[in-house]
Backbone as CSV, one residue per row, in Angstrom:
resi,resn,N_x,N_y,N_z,CA_x,CA_y,CA_z,C_x,C_y,C_z
1,MET,0.842,-1.174,0.000,0.000,0.000,0.000,0.889,1.239,0.000
2,ILE,0.486,2.222,-0.795,1.154,3.519,-0.794,0.256,4.473,-0.023
3,ARG,0.779,5.027,1.034,0.020,5.962,1.864,0.405,7.382,1.457
4,ILE,-0.561,8.134,0.942,-0.337,9.517,0.528,-0.626,10.410,1.731
5,VAL,0.368,11.191,2.135,0.226,12.096,3.269,0.534,13.504,2.766
6,THR,-0.397,14.425,2.972,-0.231,15.776,2.441,0.366,16.715,3.488
7,LEU,1.201,17.616,3.010,1.764,18.666,3.855,0.995,19.965,3.674
8,ASP,0.236,20.058,2.585,-0.578,21.224,2.260,-1.963,20.724,1.850
9,GLU,-2.881,21.646,1.685,-4.257,21.260,1.355,-4.393,20.952,-0.137
10,TYR,-5.018,19.820,-0.428,-5.326,19.400,-1.793,-6.800,19.054,-1.872
11,GLU,-7.384,19.254,-3.030,-8.783,18.887,-3.226,-8.900,17.374,-3.340
12,ALA,-10.015,16.834,-2.859,-10.237,15.385,-2.850,-10.141,14.752,-4.242
13,PRO,-10.691,15.374,-5.307,-10.570,14.746,-6.631,-9.119,14.597,-7.109
14,ILE,-8.258,15.525,-6.722,-6.842,15.446,-7.110,-6.182,14.265,-6.404
15,LEU,-6.459,14.102,-5.117,-5.880,12.983,-4.372,-6.407,11.647,-4.878
16,LYS,-7.673,11.614,-5.255,-8.260,10.384,-5.800,-7.604,10.033,-7.132
17,ALA,-7.382,11.040,-7.980,-6.727,10.807,-9.277,-5.281,10.351,-9.081
18,LEU,-4.589,10.926,-8.108,-3.216,10.512,-7.822,-3.181,9.059,-7.350
19,ALA,-4.086,8.688,-6.477,-4.141,7.306,-5.987,-4.396,6.342,-7.146
20,LYS,-5.274,6.728,-8.049,-5.574,5.884,-9.212,-4.350,5.760,-10.119
21,THR,-3.632,6.860,-10.314,-2.428,6.844,-11.143,-1.344,5.962,-10.521
22,LEU,-1.172,6.063,-9.209,-0.181,5.216,-8.525,-0.556,3.747,-8.636
23,TYR,-1.845,3.438,-8.511,-2.291,2.050,-8.652,-2.006,1.543,-10.063
24,THR,-2.291,2.375,-11.055,-2.054,1.988,-12.453,-0.565,1.780,-12.718
25,ALA,0.264,2.646,-12.179,1.706,2.584,-12.435,2.394,1.441,-11.704
26,PHE,1.985,1.182,-10.460,2.721,0.228,-9.628,1.934,-1.013,-9.234
27,ALA,0.660,-1.077,-9.611,-0.214,-2.205,-9.273,-0.239,-2.457,-7.763
28,VAL,-0.219,-1.355,-7.008,-0.277,-1.407,-5.552,-1.337,-0.394,-5.129
29,GLY,-2.148,-0.757,-4.161,-3.173,0.159,-3.688,-2.574,1.437,-3.135
30,ALA,-3.314,2.530,-3.252,-2.872,3.821,-2.731,-4.071,4.540,-2.139
31,GLU,-3.845,5.236,-1.027,-4.931,5.993,-0.406,-4.374,7.181,0.355
32,HIS,-5.212,8.221,0.470,-4.842,9.385,1.259,-4.961,9.003,2.725
33,SER,-3.882,9.133,3.466,-3.856,8.688,4.864,-3.767,9.833,5.851
34,GLY,-4.052,11.045,5.400,-4.068,12.180,6.314,-3.079,13.264,5.952
35,SER,-2.981,14.220,6.854,-2.101,15.370,6.656,-1.197,15.539,7.869
36,VAL,-0.044,16.108,7.640,0.878,16.470,8.714,1.358,17.892,8.455
37,THR,1.873,18.528,9.479,2.419,19.871,9.307,3.925,19.788,9.139
38,VAL,4.455,20.759,8.462,5.903,20.824,8.252,6.563,21.147,9.586
39,PRO,7.605,20.414,9.947,8.282,20.666,11.220,8.830,22.091,11.318
40,HIS,8.847,22.598,12.520,9.351,23.949,12.779,10.802,24.067,12.327
41,GLY,11.122,25.197,11.719,12.496,25.435,11.296,12.719,25.211,9.807
42,GLN,11.763,24.614,9.134,11.892,24.389,7.693,11.439,25.649,6.950
43,VAL,12.222,26.085,5.977,11.934,27.288,5.207,11.901,26.910,3.731
44,GLU,10.945,27.501,2.997,10.838,27.239,1.560,11.952,27.985,0.834
45,PRO,12.607,27.391,-0.152,12.417,26.027,-0.642,12.983,25.013,0.344
46,TYR,12.242,23.927,0.519,12.614,22.895,1.480,13.780,22.060,0.973
47,ASP,14.678,21.731,1.868,15.725,20.754,1.576,15.056,19.385,1.735
48,ALA,14.888,18.657,0.643,14.126,17.408,0.647,14.713,16.370,1.601
49,ASN,16.039,16.262,1.663,16.665,15.297,2.573,16.373,15.623,4.025
50,LYS,16.550,16.878,4.407,16.293,17.283,5.789,14.814,17.138,6.120
51,LEU,13.959,17.488,5.161,12.529,17.394,5.400,12.108,15.946,5.638
52,LEU,12.614,15.015,4.833,12.287,13.603,5.040,12.768,13.112,6.405
53,ASP,13.902,13.626,6.865,14.429,13.221,8.170,13.582,13.746,9.327
54,THR,12.981,14.929,9.157,12.281,15.572,10.267,10.766,15.402,10.259
55,LEU,10.207,14.886,9.170,8.756,14.707,9.131,8.310,13.687,10.163
56,PRO,7.131,13.894,10.741,6.663,12.953,11.754,6.413,11.572,11.163
57,LYS,6.532,10.572,12.018,6.311,9.196,11.585,4.825,8.992,11.300
58,VAL,4.545,8.318,10.203,3.176,8.011,9.812,2.947,6.532,10.058
59,GLN,1.814,6.211,10.661,1.527,4.809,10.953,1.344,4.043,9.644
60,ALA,2.156,3.031,9.471,2.119,2.210,8.257,2.623,0.816,8.606
61,PHE,2.217,-0.150,7.814,2.701,-1.511,7.990,4.096,-1.630,7.398
62,ALA,4.773,-2.723,7.687,6.169,-2.907,7.288,6.380,-2.795,5.780
63,ASP,5.436,-3.252,4.982,5.624,-3.223,3.533,4.970,-2.007,2.873
64,ASP,4.389,-1.088,3.643,3.783,0.123,3.093,4.854,1.147,2.741
65,LYS,4.531,1.990,1.800,5.377,3.134,1.440,4.592,4.397,1.753
66,VAL,5.281,5.442,2.177,4.644,6.709,2.515,5.119,7.765,1.526
67,LEU,4.161,8.388,0.832,4.457,9.434,-0.137,3.947,10.751,0.421
68,PHE,4.865,11.649,0.777,4.489,12.974,1.250,4.318,13.876,0.029
69,LEU,3.259,14.668,0.045,2.919,15.518,-1.092,2.818,16.961,-0.624
70,THR,3.491,17.873,-1.334,3.477,19.284,-0.962,3.294,20.165,-2.200
71,THR,2.792,21.371,-1.966,2.668,22.357,-3.042,3.859,23.313,-3.046
72,ARG,4.723,23.182,-2.049,5.869,24.090,-1.906,7.068,23.607,-2.711
73,LYS,7.969,24.524,-2.987,9.162,24.193,-3.767,10.186,23.447,-2.924
74,LEU,10.946,22.583,-3.600,12.076,21.890,-2.987,13.356,22.503,-3.533
75,SER,14.359,22.631,-2.708,15.607,23.257,-3.149,16.333,22.353,-4.143
76,PRO,17.082,22.959,-5.064,17.817,22.165,-6.055,18.865,21.277,-5.398
77,ARG,19.128,20.135,-6.046,20.164,19.216,-5.561,21.518,19.678,-6.070
78,LYS,22.505,19.574,-5.251,23.869,19.945,-5.656,24.561,18.711,-6.210
79,LEU,25.007,18.807,-7.461,25.718,17.725,-8.134,27.108,18.189,-8.515
80,ALA,27.948,17.274,-8.915,29.307,17.625,-9.350,29.269,18.565,-10.554
81,SER,28.238,18.437,-11.373,28.135,19.251,-12.583,27.341,20.540,-12.372
82,GLY,26.874,20.783,-11.161,26.091,21.986,-10.880,24.867,21.645,-10.058
83,GLU,23.799,22.410,-10.248,22.552,22.173,-9.521,21.496,21.605,-10.453
84,ALA,20.656,20.737,-9.907,19.562,20.132,-10.675,18.256,20.414,-9.945
85,PRO,17.212,20.795,-10.688,15.923,21.032,-10.031,15.418,19.756,-9.358
86,THR,14.699,19.923,-8.260,14.193,18.775,-7.520,12.673,18.805,-7.504
87,ALA,12.061,17.781,-8.080,10.601,17.637,-8.053,10.194,16.613,-7.006
88,GLY,11.156,15.838,-6.522,10.858,14.831,-5.517,12.122,14.122,-5.084
89,LEU,11.977,13.340,-4.029,13.122,12.598,-3.516,12.627,11.334,-2.840
90,SER,13.291,10.247,-3.137,13.070,8.999,-2.401,14.441,8.408,-2.135
91,ARG,14.494,7.567,-1.158,15.761,6.938,-0.821,15.695,5.473,-1.181
92,TYR,16.761,4.966,-1.766,16.837,3.569,-2.176,16.557,2.664,-0.987
93,LYS,15.660,1.747,-1.153,15.213,0.805,-0.117,14.600,1.513,1.088
94,GLY,14.137,2.743,0.899,13.511,3.478,1.993,12.006,3.337,1.955
95,GLN,11.362,3.790,3.011,9.919,3.684,3.114,9.233,5.002,2.787
96,LYS,9.987,6.130,2.795,9.400,7.445,2.610,9.925,8.116,1.345
97,ALA,9.045,8.946,0.764,9.418,9.777,-0.378,8.640,11.085,-0.279
98,ILE,9.131,12.114,-0.954,8.417,13.385,-1.003,8.356,13.865,-2.445
99,VAL,7.222,14.419,-2.821,7.017,14.940,-4.174,6.357,16.304,-4.049
100,THR,6.764,17.232,-4.899,6.139,18.544,-4.926,5.307,18.705,-6.197
101,SER,4.192,19.379,-6.045,3.360,19.679,-7.219,3.634,21.092,-7.719
102,SER,4.620,21.766,-7.149,4.933,23.145,-7.553,5.488,23.212,-8.969
103,VAL,5.989,22.102,-9.478,6.570,22.096,-10.823,5.518,21.856,-11.915
104,ILE,4.291,21.571,-11.515,3.224,21.315,-12.490,2.631,22.641,-12.924
105,LYS,2.609,22.859,-14.224,2.038,24.076,-14.752,0.539,23.892,-14.951
106,THR,-0.233,24.867,-14.503,-1.690,24.824,-14.665,-2.109,25.728,-15.810
107,LEU,-3.212,25.391,-16.395,-3.725,26.188,-17.511,-4.533,27.351,-17.011
């Protein structure tokens, strides 16, 4: 199961569409499991690594994945070749990931 946890307010139809897209892509159930607030001391643009470390623990089973969703910007990643924009971050073999919708252009 993929547990979608929001850091900002999203409309229910958007979360339902995201859950459906995740199910289609990964053949694993997905559901909105609530909201959490950003820990004190975090400033936009958020450092995705620090944010994942400081976000509160979400109740999940051992094989569940937690996807945090935000409308705020994430700071660029520093690479040997320069900086790269960050739309999300997950850790290899980790249980948590974060994705921002700030990079999506609306009509």
